C-alpha angles and dihedrals in degrees: 000000000000118000127196122188131205131177113275128191147185121283112271117242124214098199134060121267105244128201122323092121094147094043092047092052091048094051093048092048092048094048087056092055104034131042097215118046117174120197109207135189143103124300114285095026093113104256096140096047091048091049092050093048093047092047092048092053091047094051096105091058092063116069095203096042142243123296134186131208114196107207103171094105095050123098101158113080089208089068095055099087094044090051093049089047091050090051088056090054094251122150119203105205093185091063093236130094127204128189088231091061092051092048091048091053094050098038095096099030131098104221138155107215122197113205105193125201099003095167094091091058101023098150094045091046090051092052092047094046091050091050092048094049093049098044101033110051095185097048119102126187136210109192129186119206142145087236136034116265095223096225122152110262094019117147115200127206118192109217109222128209118269118270116270134188115274091231142007094242116135111277138167113274090238090057093049092049089064086077116084097220092052092050090049092050092049093047095049094043090053091055091065100026108045111212095028111144134168111253142159091277101052098025097090092049092049090049089049093053093048092049093046090053093047092235093291102162099215093050092047091050093049092049093047096048097043096043092047090048089054087057093234096134112063111166112278095013114121114218123189111252093235091058091051093058096042087056092051096065128203121347119246098227122080089217090064093058108107094019108144091236095049121079108196 
């Protein structure tokens, strides 16, 4: 079996990482103390983005770099090892992949591997993670999954929703921007509506949307982008919270279906 390696890297992000200071610090601290850290939570809660940011900031601690395997599109467990190998930049010229070949390649390397969206192949991911940790002493893993993997030595971190205002009462924009979901909404709205800014007129509506969506990042992003694109949020113009969400349309994550703040 002939193996060829090329430099892999984390997925590039086009938008700013917002909030999550406490969670980011916790993940980075835990990665330094445990070799398998699993970020858990429902779809849309921000597991992937947190994992990417944490891995990016930990890059210098791993001599041979940080790699990411995106597993959300896989349904066949037999494709797991080839996909992880591909993410590492490995080419199998024989057309066949074996776990032994992957372990042999990683055995002497210091790598942080991000396994994203493991829930679709939870059992296979657990077996692979266990094999990697046992055979490759310098490999560490950040996994994202809706459920724990159940591997010996695994440390799980439940990713919470973003912080939201306790009420929709009028408040100074600076006070509202202390909340992560409000900052996320404002940032994403400004990407599609240049000049958008949180102010006394639209602040209560933004706070209402973020509260209605329980601070779920994906839902907040969808509402912000679609509502701003519909040009319903000129600066200083108050818009009822219900209208904001109706303009945003269906959410993209199955876990958001049935959410009290999401009308599908």
